[in-house]
mmCIF file of the N, C-alpha and C atoms, coordinates in Angstrom:
data_MODEL
# 
_entry.id   MODEL 
# 
loop_
_atom_site.group_PDB 
_atom_site.id 
_atom_site.type_symbol 
_atom_site.label_atom_id 
_atom_site.label_alt_id 
_atom_site.label_comp_id 
_atom_site.label_asym_id 
_atom_site.label_entity_id 
_atom_site.label_seq_id 
_atom_site.pdbx_PDB_ins_code 
_atom_site.Cartn_x 
_atom_site.Cartn_y 
_atom_site.Cartn_z 
_atom_site.occupancy 
_atom_site.B_iso_or_equiv 
_atom_site.pdbx_formal_charge 
_atom_site.auth_seq_id 
_atom_site.auth_comp_id 
_atom_site.auth_asym_id 
_atom_site.auth_atom_id 
_atom_site.pdbx_PDB_model_num 
ATOM 1   N N  . UNK A 1 1  ? 66.858 91.232 112.685 1.00 0.00 ? 1  UNK A N  1 
ATOM 2   C CA . UNK A 1 1  ? 67.125 90.614 114.417 1.00 0.00 ? 1  UNK A CA 1 
ATOM 3   C C  . UNK A 1 1  ? 65.818 90.419 114.581 1.00 0.00 ? 1  UNK A C  1 
ATOM 4   N N  . UNK A 1 2  ? 65.698 88.642 115.845 1.00 0.00 ? 2  UNK A N  1 
ATOM 5   C CA . UNK A 1 2  ? 64.945 87.896 115.937 1.00 0.00 ? 2  UNK A CA 1 
ATOM 6   C C  . UNK A 1 2  ? 63.916 88.907 116.914 1.00 0.00 ? 2  UNK A C  1 
ATOM 7   N N  . UNK A 1 3  ? 62.758 88.318 116.612 1.00 0.00 ? 3  UNK A N  1 
ATOM 8   C CA . UNK A 1 3  ? 62.126 88.948 117.844 1.00 0.00 ? 3  UNK A CA 1 
ATOM 9   C C  . UNK A 1 3  ? 61.489 88.325 118.388 1.00 0.00 ? 3  UNK A C  1 
ATOM 10  N N  . UNK A 1 4  ? 61.355 89.200 119.764 1.00 0.00 ? 4  UNK A N  1 
ATOM 11  C CA . UNK A 1 4  ? 60.994 87.925 120.956 1.00 0.00 ? 4  UNK A CA 1 
ATOM 12  C C  . UNK A 1 4  ? 59.607 88.118 121.052 1.00 0.00 ? 4  UNK A C  1 
ATOM 13  N N  . UNK A 1 5  ? 58.973 86.687 121.425 1.00 0.00 ? 5  UNK A N  1 
ATOM 14  C CA . UNK A 1 5  ? 57.201 86.736 121.625 1.00 0.00 ? 5  UNK A CA 1 
ATOM 15  C C  . UNK A 1 5  ? 57.300 85.402 122.553 1.00 0.00 ? 5  UNK A C  1 
ATOM 16  N N  . UNK A 1 6  ? 57.249 86.154 123.350 1.00 0.00 ? 6  UNK A N  1 
ATOM 17  C CA . UNK A 1 6  ? 56.976 84.359 124.469 1.00 0.00 ? 6  UNK A CA 1 
ATOM 18  C C  . UNK A 1 6  ? 58.076 84.501 125.050 1.00 0.00 ? 6  UNK A C  1 
ATOM 19  N N  . UNK A 1 7  ? 58.320 83.158 125.306 1.00 0.00 ? 7  UNK A N  1 
ATOM 20  C CA . UNK A 1 7  ? 59.341 82.395 125.146 1.00 0.00 ? 7  UNK A CA 1 
ATOM 21  C C  . UNK A 1 7  ? 60.148 81.733 125.004 1.00 0.00 ? 7  UNK A C  1 
ATOM 22  N N  . UNK A 1 8  ? 59.619 82.481 122.915 1.00 0.00 ? 8  UNK A N  1 
ATOM 23  C CA . UNK A 1 8  ? 59.777 81.562 121.489 1.00 0.00 ? 8  UNK A CA 1 
ATOM 24  C C  . UNK A 1 8  ? 60.679 81.911 120.796 1.00 0.00 ? 8  UNK A C  1 
ATOM 25  N N  . UNK A 1 9  ? 61.883 82.495 120.380 1.00 0.00 ? 9  UNK A N  1 
ATOM 26  C CA . UNK A 1 9  ? 62.842 82.737 119.330 1.00 0.00 ? 9  UNK A CA 1 
ATOM 27  C C  . UNK A 1 9  ? 61.624 82.515 117.715 1.00 0.00 ? 9  UNK A C  1 
ATOM 28  N N  . UNK A 1 10 ? 61.550 83.920 117.313 1.00 0.00 ? 10 UNK A N  1 
ATOM 29  C CA . UNK A 1 10 ? 60.412 83.593 115.799 1.00 0.00 ? 10 UNK A CA 1 
ATOM 30  C C  . UNK A 1 10 ? 62.138 83.996 115.084 1.00 0.00 ? 10 UNK A C  1 
ATOM 31  N N  . UNK A 1 11 ? 61.905 84.027 114.289 1.00 0.00 ? 11 UNK A N  1 
ATOM 32  C CA . UNK A 1 11 ? 63.374 84.159 113.158 1.00 0.00 ? 11 UNK A CA 1 
ATOM 33  C C  . UNK A 1 11 ? 62.490 83.963 111.673 1.00 0.00 ? 11 UNK A C  1 
ATOM 34  N N  . UNK A 1 12 ? 62.470 85.298 111.132 1.00 0.00 ? 12 UNK A N  1 
ATOM 35  C CA . UNK A 1 12 ? 62.291 85.513 109.251 1.00 0.00 ? 12 UNK A CA 1 
ATOM 36  C C  . UNK A 1 12 ? 63.185 84.794 109.011 1.00 0.00 ? 12 UNK A C  1 
ATOM 37  N N  . UNK A 1 13 ? 62.923 83.902 108.159 1.00 0.00 ? 13 UNK A N  1 
ATOM 38  C CA . UNK A 1 13 ? 63.597 83.976 106.952 1.00 0.00 ? 13 UNK A CA 1 
ATOM 39  C C  . UNK A 1 13 ? 64.189 85.087 105.902 1.00 0.00 ? 13 UNK A C  1 
ATOM 40  N N  . UNK A 1 14 ? 66.459 84.201 105.579 1.00 0.00 ? 14 UNK A N  1 
ATOM 41  C CA . UNK A 1 14 ? 66.420 86.005 104.530 1.00 0.00 ? 14 UNK A CA 1 
ATOM 42  C C  . UNK A 1 14 ? 66.869 85.293 103.902 1.00 0.00 ? 14 UNK A C  1 
ATOM 43  N N  . UNK A 1 15 ? 67.448 86.119 102.712 1.00 0.00 ? 15 UNK A N  1 
ATOM 44  C CA . UNK A 1 15 ? 67.956 85.454 102.063 1.00 0.00 ? 15 UNK A CA 1 
ATOM 45  C C  . UNK A 1 15 ? 69.480 85.403 102.242 1.00 0.00 ? 15 UNK A C  1 
ATOM 46  N N  . UNK A 1 16 ? 69.843 84.176 101.273 1.00 0.00 ? 16 UNK A N  1 
ATOM 47  C CA . UNK A 1 16 ? 71.522 84.489 101.599 1.00 0.00 ? 16 UNK A CA 1 
ATOM 48  C C  . UNK A 1 16 ? 72.169 84.630 100.725 1.00 0.00 ? 16 UNK A C  1 
ATOM 49  N N  . UNK A 1 17 ? 73.575 85.445 101.133 1.00 0.00 ? 17 UNK A N  1 
ATOM 50  C CA . UNK A 1 17 ? 74.112 85.884 100.419 1.00 0.00 ? 17 UNK A CA 1 
ATOM 51  C C  . UNK A 1 17 ? 75.642 85.294 100.075 1.00 0.00 ? 17 UNK A C  1 
ATOM 52  N N  . UNK A 1 18 ? 75.865 85.466 98.407  1.00 0.00 ? 18 UNK A N  1 
ATOM 53  C CA . UNK A 1 18 ? 76.018 84.672 97.861  1.00 0.00 ? 18 UNK A CA 1 
ATOM 54  C C  . UNK A 1 18 ? 77.837 85.096 98.147  1.00 0.00 ? 18 UNK A C  1 
ATOM 55  N N  . UNK A 1 19 ? 78.907 84.362 98.590  1.00 0.00 ? 19 UNK A N  1 
ATOM 56  C CA . UNK A 1 19 ? 80.528 84.828 99.865  1.00 0.00 ? 19 UNK A CA 1 
ATOM 57  C C  . UNK A 1 19 ? 81.400 85.626 98.201  1.00 0.00 ? 19 UNK A C  1 
ATOM 58  N N  . UNK A 1 20 ? 81.160 85.423 97.132  1.00 0.00 ? 20 UNK A N  1 
ATOM 59  C CA . UNK A 1 20 ? 82.187 85.722 96.074  1.00 0.00 ? 20 UNK A CA 1 
ATOM 60  C C  . UNK A 1 20 ? 81.472 87.470 96.086  1.00 0.00 ? 20 UNK A C  1 
ATOM 61  N N  . UNK A 1 21 ? 80.065 87.499 95.493  1.00 0.00 ? 21 UNK A N  1 
ATOM 62  C CA . UNK A 1 21 ? 79.702 88.909 95.124  1.00 0.00 ? 21 UNK A CA 1 
ATOM 63  C C  . UNK A 1 21 ? 79.085 89.348 96.207  1.00 0.00 ? 21 UNK A C  1 
ATOM 64  N N  . UNK A 1 22 ? 78.305 88.946 97.241  1.00 0.00 ? 22 UNK A N  1 
ATOM 65  C CA . UNK A 1 22 ? 77.313 88.777 97.965  1.00 0.00 ? 22 UNK A CA 1 
ATOM 66  C C  . UNK A 1 22 ? 76.096 89.728 96.880  1.00 0.00 ? 22 UNK A C  1 
ATOM 67  N N  . UNK A 1 23 ? 75.418 88.960 95.980  1.00 0.00 ? 23 UNK A N  1 
ATOM 68  C CA . UNK A 1 23 ? 74.351 88.757 95.819  1.00 0.00 ? 23 UNK A CA 1 
ATOM 69  C C  . UNK A 1 23 ? 73.356 88.494 96.561  1.00 0.00 ? 23 UNK A C  1 
ATOM 70  N N  . UNK A 1 24 ? 71.743 88.462 96.737  1.00 0.00 ? 24 UNK A N  1 
ATOM 71  C CA . UNK A 1 24 ? 71.007 87.506 97.761  1.00 0.00 ? 24 UNK A CA 1 
ATOM 72  C C  . UNK A 1 24 ? 70.380 86.899 96.843  1.00 0.00 ? 24 UNK A C  1 
ATOM 73  N N  . UNK A 1 25 ? 70.551 85.458 97.246  1.00 0.00 ? 25 UNK A N  1 
ATOM 74  C CA . UNK A 1 25 ? 69.630 84.683 96.458  1.00 0.00 ? 25 UNK A CA 1 
ATOM 75  C C  . UNK A 1 25 ? 68.395 83.822 97.403  1.00 0.00 ? 25 UNK A C  1 
ATOM 76  N N  . UNK A 1 26 ? 67.614 83.972 96.812  1.00 0.00 ? 26 UNK A N  1 
ATOM 77  C CA . UNK A 1 26 ? 65.841 84.152 97.730  1.00 0.00 ? 26 UNK A CA 1 
ATOM 78  C C  . UNK A 1 26 ? 65.981 82.408 98.182  1.00 0.00 ? 26 UNK A C  1 
ATOM 79  N N  . UNK A 1 27 ? 65.962 81.826 96.540  1.00 0.00 ? 27 UNK A N  1 
ATOM 80  C CA . UNK A 1 27 ? 65.651 79.871 97.503  1.00 0.00 ? 27 UNK A CA 1 
ATOM 81  C C  . UNK A 1 27 ? 66.248 79.188 97.322  1.00 0.00 ? 27 UNK A C  1 
ATOM 82  N N  . UNK A 1 28 ? 67.071 78.062 97.665  1.00 0.00 ? 28 UNK A N  1 
ATOM 83  C CA . UNK A 1 28 ? 67.986 77.282 97.538  1.00 0.00 ? 28 UNK A CA 1 
ATOM 84  C C  . UNK A 1 28 ? 67.384 76.266 96.096  1.00 0.00 ? 28 UNK A C  1 
ATOM 85  N N  . UNK A 1 29 ? 68.158 75.546 94.963  1.00 0.00 ? 29 UNK A N  1 
ATOM 86  C CA . UNK A 1 29 ? 67.843 74.730 94.034  1.00 0.00 ? 29 UNK A CA 1 
ATOM 87  C C  . UNK A 1 29 ? 68.014 72.949 94.623  1.00 0.00 ? 29 UNK A C  1 
ATOM 88  N N  . UNK A 1 30 ? 68.018 72.715 96.280  1.00 0.00 ? 30 UNK A N  1 
ATOM 89  C CA . UNK A 1 30 ? 67.746 71.823 96.562  1.00 0.00 ? 30 UNK A CA 1 
ATOM 90  C C  . UNK A 1 30 ? 68.793 71.360 97.940  1.00 0.00 ? 30 UNK A C  1 
ATOM 91  N N  . UNK A 1 31 ? 67.544 70.337 98.515  1.00 0.00 ? 31 UNK A N  1 
ATOM 92  C CA . UNK A 1 31 ? 67.118 70.389 100.342 1.00 0.00 ? 31 UNK A CA 1 
ATOM 93  C C  . UNK A 1 31 ? 67.188 69.225 100.482 1.00 0.00 ? 31 UNK A C  1 
ATOM 94  N N  . UNK A 1 32 ? 68.019 69.210 102.527 1.00 0.00 ? 32 UNK A N  1 
ATOM 95  C CA . UNK A 1 32 ? 68.233 67.380 102.381 1.00 0.00 ? 32 UNK A CA 1 
ATOM 96  C C  . UNK A 1 32 ? 67.925 68.882 104.267 1.00 0.00 ? 32 UNK A C  1 
ATOM 97  N N  . UNK A 1 33 ? 67.922 66.800 104.989 1.00 0.00 ? 33 UNK A N  1 
ATOM 98  C CA . UNK A 1 33 ? 67.384 67.421 105.773 1.00 0.00 ? 33 UNK A CA 1 
ATOM 99  C C  . UNK A 1 33 ? 68.325 66.347 107.173 1.00 0.00 ? 33 UNK A C  1 
ATOM 100 N N  . UNK A 1 34 ? 69.333 66.750 108.346 1.00 0.00 ? 34 UNK A N  1 
ATOM 101 C CA . UNK A 1 34 ? 69.971 66.957 108.994 1.00 0.00 ? 34 UNK A CA 1 
ATOM 102 C C  . UNK A 1 34 ? 69.734 66.989 110.329 1.00 0.00 ? 34 UNK A C  1 
ATOM 103 N N  . UNK A 1 35 ? 68.968 65.097 110.899 1.00 0.00 ? 35 UNK A N  1 
ATOM 104 C CA . UNK A 1 35 ? 68.972 65.493 112.515 1.00 0.00 ? 35 UNK A CA 1 
ATOM 105 C C  . UNK A 1 35 ? 70.192 65.235 113.286 1.00 0.00 ? 35 UNK A C  1 
ATOM 106 N N  . UNK A 1 36 ? 69.637 65.802 114.937 1.00 0.00 ? 36 UNK A N  1 
ATOM 107 C CA . UNK A 1 36 ? 70.858 65.062 115.859 1.00 0.00 ? 36 UNK A CA 1 
ATOM 108 C C  . UNK A 1 36 ? 71.266 64.310 116.111 1.00 0.00 ? 36 UNK A C  1 
ATOM 109 N N  . UNK A 1 37 ? 71.614 63.531 116.114 1.00 0.00 ? 37 UNK A N  1 
ATOM 110 C CA . UNK A 1 37 ? 71.995 62.355 117.202 1.00 0.00 ? 37 UNK A CA 1 
ATOM 111 C C  . UNK A 1 37 ? 71.583 62.542 118.534 1.00 0.00 ? 37 UNK A C  1 
ATOM 112 N N  . UNK A 1 38 ? 71.631 63.466 119.108 1.00 0.00 ? 38 UNK A N  1 
ATOM 113 C CA . UNK A 1 38 ? 71.588 63.612 120.690 1.00 0.00 ? 38 UNK A CA 1 
ATOM 114 C C  . UNK A 1 38 ? 69.798 64.396 120.722 1.00 0.00 ? 38 UNK A C  1 
ATOM 115 N N  . UNK A 1 39 ? 69.392 63.915 121.790 1.00 0.00 ? 39 UNK A N  1 
ATOM 116 C CA . UNK A 1 39 ? 68.277 65.007 121.964 1.00 0.00 ? 39 UNK A CA 1 
ATOM 117 C C  . UNK A 1 39 ? 69.045 66.779 122.706 1.00 0.00 ? 39 UNK A C  1 
ATOM 118 N N  . UNK A 1 40 ? 68.207 67.307 123.120 1.00 0.00 ? 40 UNK A N  1 
ATOM 119 C CA . UNK A 1 40 ? 68.955 68.624 124.382 1.00 0.00 ? 40 UNK A CA 1 
ATOM 120 C C  . UNK A 1 40 ? 68.001 68.240 125.473 1.00 0.00 ? 40 UNK A C  1 
ATOM 121 N N  . UNK A 1 41 ? 68.604 68.804 126.632 1.00 0.00 ? 41 UNK A N  1 
ATOM 122 C CA . UNK A 1 41 ? 67.942 69.060 127.973 1.00 0.00 ? 41 UNK A CA 1 
ATOM 123 C C  . UNK A 1 41 ? 66.448 68.907 128.036 1.00 0.00 ? 41 UNK A C  1 
ATOM 124 N N  . UNK A 1 42 ? 65.924 69.591 127.576 1.00 0.00 ? 42 UNK A N  1 
ATOM 125 C CA . UNK A 1 42 ? 64.279 69.513 127.151 1.00 0.00 ? 42 UNK A CA 1 
ATOM 126 C C  . UNK A 1 42 ? 63.982 67.877 126.288 1.00 0.00 ? 42 UNK A C  1 
ATOM 127 N N  . UNK A 1 43 ? 64.595 66.980 125.951 1.00 0.00 ? 43 UNK A N  1 
ATOM 128 C CA . UNK A 1 43 ? 64.409 66.068 125.202 1.00 0.00 ? 43 UNK A CA 1 
ATOM 129 C C  . UNK A 1 43 ? 63.234 66.219 123.785 1.00 0.00 ? 43 UNK A C  1 
ATOM 130 N N  . UNK A 1 44 ? 63.920 67.468 123.054 1.00 0.00 ? 44 UNK A N  1 
ATOM 131 C CA . UNK A 1 44 ? 63.906 67.879 121.811 1.00 0.00 ? 44 UNK A CA 1 
ATOM 132 C C  . UNK A 1 44 ? 65.321 67.310 121.316 1.00 0.00 ? 44 UNK A C  1 
ATOM 133 N N  . UNK A 1 45 ? 64.468 66.950 119.777 1.00 0.00 ? 45 UNK A N  1 
ATOM 134 C CA . UNK A 1 45 ? 65.722 66.426 118.508 1.00 0.00 ? 45 UNK A CA 1 
ATOM 135 C C  . UNK A 1 45 ? 65.839 67.617 117.805 1.00 0.00 ? 45 UNK A C  1 
ATOM 136 N N  . UNK A 1 46 ? 66.803 68.731 117.276 1.00 0.00 ? 46 UNK A N  1 
ATOM 137 C CA . UNK A 1 46 ? 66.825 68.981 116.238 1.00 0.00 ? 46 UNK A CA 1 
ATOM 138 C C  . UNK A 1 46 ? 66.611 68.740 115.016 1.00 0.00 ? 46 UNK A C  1 
ATOM 139 N N  . UNK A 1 47 ? 66.643 68.895 113.904 1.00 0.00 ? 47 UNK A N  1 
ATOM 140 C CA . UNK A 1 47 ? 66.687 68.678 112.597 1.00 0.00 ? 47 UNK A CA 1 
ATOM 141 C C  . UNK A 1 47 ? 66.812 69.987 111.810 1.00 0.00 ? 47 UNK A C  1 
ATOM 142 N N  . UNK A 1 48 ? 67.945 69.759 111.160 1.00 0.00 ? 48 UNK A N  1 
ATOM 143 C CA . UNK A 1 48 ? 68.506 71.022 110.195 1.00 0.00 ? 48 UNK A CA 1 
ATOM 144 C C  . UNK A 1 48 ? 68.339 71.190 108.954 1.00 0.00 ? 48 UNK A C  1 
ATOM 145 N N  . UNK A 1 49 ? 67.294 72.019 108.195 1.00 0.00 ? 49 UNK A N  1 
ATOM 146 C CA . UNK A 1 49 ? 67.204 71.592 106.450 1.00 0.00 ? 49 UNK A CA 1 
ATOM 147 C C  . UNK A 1 49 ? 68.123 73.056 106.431 1.00 0.00 ? 49 UNK A C  1 
ATOM 148 N N  . UNK A 1 50 ? 69.157 71.463 105.306 1.00 0.00 ? 50 UNK A N  1 
ATOM 149 C CA . UNK A 1 50 ? 70.204 72.200 104.705 1.00 0.00 ? 50 UNK A CA 1 
ATOM 150 C C  . UNK A 1 50 ? 70.094 72.377 102.921 1.00 0.00 ? 50 UNK A C  1 
ATOM 151 N N  . UNK A 1 51 ? 70.471 73.666 102.434 1.00 0.00 ? 51 UNK A N  1 
ATOM 152 C CA . UNK A 1 51 ? 70.006 73.919 100.545 1.00 0.00 ? 51 UNK A CA 1 
ATOM 153 C C  . UNK A 1 51 ? 71.765 74.469 100.623 1.00 0.00 ? 51 UNK A C  1 
ATOM 154 N N  . UNK A 1 52 ? 71.329 73.577 99.256  1.00 0.00 ? 52 UNK A N  1 
ATOM 155 C CA . UNK A 1 52 ? 72.495 74.491 97.618  1.00 0.00 ? 52 UNK A CA 1 
ATOM 156 C C  . UNK A 1 52 ? 71.519 75.782 97.477  1.00 0.00 ? 52 UNK A C  1 
ATOM 157 N N  . UNK A 1 53 ? 72.493 76.770 96.908  1.00 0.00 ? 53 UNK A N  1 
ATOM 158 C CA . UNK A 1 53 ? 71.976 78.002 96.262  1.00 0.00 ? 53 UNK A CA 1 
ATOM 159 C C  . UNK A 1 53 ? 73.105 78.018 94.973  1.00 0.00 ? 53 UNK A C  1 
ATOM 160 N N  . UNK A 1 54 ? 72.113 79.008 94.041  1.00 0.00 ? 54 UNK A N  1 
ATOM 161 C CA . UNK A 1 54 ? 73.083 78.844 92.680  1.00 0.00 ? 54 UNK A CA 1 
ATOM 162 C C  . UNK A 1 54 ? 72.999 80.320 92.960  1.00 0.00 ? 54 UNK A C  1 
ATOM 163 N N  . UNK A 1 55 ? 74.466 81.256 93.130  1.00 0.00 ? 55 UNK A N  1 
ATOM 164 C CA . UNK A 1 55 ? 74.313 82.371 92.153  1.00 0.00 ? 55 UNK A CA 1 
ATOM 165 C C  . UNK A 1 55 ? 73.968 82.339 90.727  1.00 0.00 ? 55 UNK A C  1 
ATOM 166 N N  . UNK A 1 56 ? 72.983 84.276 90.680  1.00 0.00 ? 56 UNK A N  1 
ATOM 167 C CA . UNK A 1 56 ? 71.943 83.819 88.774  1.00 0.00 ? 56 UNK A CA 1 
ATOM 168 C C  . UNK A 1 56 ? 72.921 84.690 88.904  1.00 0.00 ? 56 UNK A C  1 
ATOM 169 N N  . UNK A 1 57 ? 74.007 86.068 89.653  1.00 0.00 ? 57 UNK A N  1 
ATOM 170 C CA . UNK A 1 57 ? 75.191 86.795 89.094  1.00 0.00 ? 57 UNK A CA 1 
ATOM 171 C C  . UNK A 1 57 ? 76.532 86.019 88.163  1.00 0.00 ? 57 UNK A C  1 
ATOM 172 N N  . UNK A 1 58 ? 76.902 85.328 89.720  1.00 0.00 ? 58 UNK A N  1 
ATOM 173 C CA . UNK A 1 58 ? 77.908 84.966 89.235  1.00 0.00 ? 58 UNK A CA 1 
ATOM 174 C C  . UNK A 1 58 ? 77.784 82.992 89.007  1.00 0.00 ? 58 UNK A C  1 
ATOM 175 N N  . UNK A 1 59 ? 77.353 82.575 89.559  1.00 0.00 ? 59 UNK A N  1 
ATOM 176 C CA . UNK A 1 59 ? 77.455 81.550 89.219  1.00 0.00 ? 59 UNK A CA 1 
ATOM 177 C C  . UNK A 1 59 ? 77.975 80.253 90.127  1.00 0.00 ? 59 UNK A C  1 
ATOM 178 N N  . UNK A 1 60 ? 78.492 80.766 91.616  1.00 0.00 ? 60 UNK A N  1 
ATOM 179 C CA . UNK A 1 60 ? 78.926 80.299 92.008  1.00 0.00 ? 60 UNK A CA 1 
ATOM 180 C C  . UNK A 1 60 ? 78.091 79.553 92.853  1.00 0.00 ? 60 UNK A C  1 
ATOM 181 N N  . UNK A 1 61 ? 78.041 77.925 93.227  1.00 0.00 ? 61 UNK A N  1 
ATOM 182 C CA . UNK A 1 61 ? 77.328 77.268 94.235  1.00 0.00 ? 61 UNK A CA 1 
ATOM 183 C C  . UNK A 1 61 ? 77.939 77.096 96.114  1.00 0.00 ? 61 UNK A C  1 
ATOM 184 N N  . UNK A 1 62 ? 76.686 77.010 96.647  1.00 0.00 ? 62 UNK A N  1 
ATOM 185 C CA . UNK A 1 62 ? 77.569 77.139 98.366  1.00 0.00 ? 62 UNK A CA 1 
ATOM 186 C C  . UNK A 1 62 ? 76.064 76.490 99.047  1.00 0.00 ? 62 UNK A C  1 
ATOM 187 N N  . UNK A 1 63 ? 76.420 76.228 99.703  1.00 0.00 ? 63 UNK A N  1 
ATOM 188 C CA . UNK A 1 63 ? 75.730 75.798 101.066 1.00 0.00 ? 63 UNK A CA 1 
ATOM 189 C C  . UNK A 1 63 ? 75.377 76.975 101.753 1.00 0.00 ? 63 UNK A C  1 
ATOM 190 N N  . UNK A 1 64 ? 73.777 76.233 103.025 1.00 0.00 ? 64 UNK A N  1 
ATOM 191 C CA . UNK A 1 64 ? 73.426 77.033 103.803 1.00 0.00 ? 64 UNK A CA 1 
ATOM 192 C C  . UNK A 1 64 ? 72.260 76.322 104.680 1.00 0.00 ? 64 UNK A C  1 
ATOM 193 N N  . UNK A 1 65 ? 72.148 77.256 105.899 1.00 0.00 ? 65 UNK A N  1 
ATOM 194 C CA . UNK A 1 65 ? 71.265 76.840 106.092 1.00 0.00 ? 65 UNK A CA 1 
ATOM 195 C C  . UNK A 1 65 ? 69.699 77.307 106.271 1.00 0.00 ? 65 UNK A C  1 
ATOM 196 N N  . UNK A 1 66 ? 68.007 76.784 106.033 1.00 0.00 ? 66 UNK A N  1 
ATOM 197 C CA . UNK A 1 66 ? 67.362 77.178 105.527 1.00 0.00 ? 66 UNK A CA 1 
ATOM 198 C C  . UNK A 1 66 ? 66.378 76.813 106.507 1.00 0.00 ? 66 UNK A C  1 
ATOM 199 N N  . UNK A 1 67 ? 66.427 76.192 107.618 1.00 0.00 ? 67 UNK A N  1 
ATOM 200 C CA . UNK A 1 67 ? 65.974 76.018 108.499 1.00 0.00 ? 67 UNK A CA 1 
ATOM 201 C C  . UNK A 1 67 ? 65.775 75.145 109.678 1.00 0.00 ? 67 UNK A C  1 
ATOM 202 N N  . UNK A 1 68 ? 65.602 75.649 111.106 1.00 0.00 ? 68 UNK A N  1 
ATOM 203 C CA . UNK A 1 68 ? 65.931 74.827 111.923 1.00 0.00 ? 68 UNK A CA 1 
ATOM 204 C C  . UNK A 1 68 ? 64.570 74.310 113.002 1.00 0.00 ? 68 UNK A C  1 
ATOM 205 N N  . UNK A 1 69 ? 63.689 73.304 113.339 1.00 0.00 ? 69 UNK A N  1 
ATOM 206 C CA . UNK A 1 69 ? 63.116 72.751 113.697 1.00 0.00 ? 69 UNK A CA 1 
ATOM 207 C C  . UNK A 1 69 ? 63.602 72.253 114.777 1.00 0.00 ? 69 UNK A C  1 
ATOM 208 N N  . UNK A 1 70 ? 62.626 72.208 116.008 1.00 0.00 ? 70 UNK A N  1 
ATOM 209 C CA . UNK A 1 70 ? 63.210 71.336 117.036 1.00 0.00 ? 70 UNK A CA 1 
ATOM 210 C C  . UNK A 1 70 ? 61.065 71.087 117.382 1.00 0.00 ? 70 UNK A C  1 
ATOM 211 N N  . UNK A 1 71 ? 61.325 69.032 117.420 1.00 0.00 ? 71 UNK A N  1 
ATOM 212 C CA . UNK A 1 71 ? 60.735 67.807 117.607 1.00 0.00 ? 71 UNK A CA 1 
ATOM 213 C C  . UNK A 1 71 ? 60.863 67.513 119.077 1.00 0.00 ? 71 UNK A C  1 
ATOM 214 N N  . UNK A 1 72 ? 59.704 68.017 119.464 1.00 0.00 ? 72 UNK A N  1 
ATOM 215 C CA . UNK A 1 72 ? 59.696 67.097 121.236 1.00 0.00 ? 72 UNK A CA 1 
ATOM 216 C C  . UNK A 1 72 ? 58.319 67.025 121.765 1.00 0.00 ? 72 UNK A C  1 
ATOM 217 N N  . UNK A 1 73 ? 58.278 66.145 122.971 1.00 0.00 ? 73 UNK A N  1 
ATOM 218 C CA . UNK A 1 73 ? 56.966 65.755 123.027 1.00 0.00 ? 73 UNK A CA 1 
ATOM 219 C C  . UNK A 1 73 ? 55.703 66.920 123.525 1.00 0.00 ? 73 UNK A C  1 
ATOM 220 N N  . UNK A 1 74 ? 56.174 68.613 123.338 1.00 0.00 ? 74 UNK A N  1 
ATOM 221 C CA . UNK A 1 74 ? 55.279 69.399 123.675 1.00 0.00 ? 74 UNK A CA 1 
ATOM 222 C C  . UNK A 1 74 ? 54.581 69.908 121.837 1.00 0.00 ? 74 UNK A C  1 
ATOM 223 N N  . UNK A 1 75 ? 55.748 69.269 120.689 1.00 0.00 ? 75 UNK A N  1 
ATOM 224 C CA . UNK A 1 75 ? 54.833 69.785 119.696 1.00 0.00 ? 75 UNK A CA 1 
ATOM 225 C C  . UNK A 1 75 ? 55.984 70.232 118.958 1.00 0.00 ? 75 UNK A C  1 
ATOM 226 N N  . UNK A 1 76 ? 56.369 70.466 117.822 1.00 0.00 ? 76 UNK A N  1 
ATOM 227 C CA . UNK A 1 76 ? 57.572 71.600 117.641 1.00 0.00 ? 76 UNK A CA 1 
ATOM 228 C C  . UNK A 1 76 ? 57.348 72.937 118.086 1.00 0.00 ? 76 UNK A C  1 
ATOM 229 N N  . UNK A 1 77 ? 58.683 73.299 117.389 1.00 0.00 ? 77 UNK A N  1 
ATOM 230 C CA . UNK A 1 77 ? 59.178 74.553 118.141 1.00 0.00 ? 77 UNK A CA 1 
ATOM 231 C C  . UNK A 1 77 ? 60.449 74.976 116.036 1.00 0.00 ? 77 UNK A C  1 
ATOM 232 N N  . UNK A 1 78 ? 59.446 75.984 115.346 1.00 0.00 ? 78 UNK A N  1 
ATOM 233 C CA . UNK A 1 78 ? 60.613 76.322 114.367 1.00 0.00 ? 78 UNK A CA 1 
ATOM 234 C C  . UNK A 1 78 ? 61.081 76.964 114.762 1.00 0.00 ? 78 UNK A C  1 
ATOM 235 N N  . UNK A 1 79 ? 62.685 77.598 115.072 1.00 0.00 ? 79 UNK A N  1 
ATOM 236 C CA . UNK A 1 79 ? 63.727 78.228 115.266 1.00 0.00 ? 79 UNK A CA 1 
ATOM 237 C C  . UNK A 1 79 ? 65.008 78.362 113.831 1.00 0.00 ? 79 UNK A C  1 
# 
């Protein structure tokens, strides 16, 4: 569960679960970035870091969000 610290939400990285067998996969073997085309109300650009994971148990490959970063005039916010 995310903990509230001031006004910013801080999330801890969790391992992803395989959709077939439910085994937890810790790290992606490939990552890439997606940049939002439009800023939000506070003029921040969201950069989403996606990853490809492979289950060590059944071998299935699946995609998932690794992290999100909001870049704006006041600095970067990791969420």
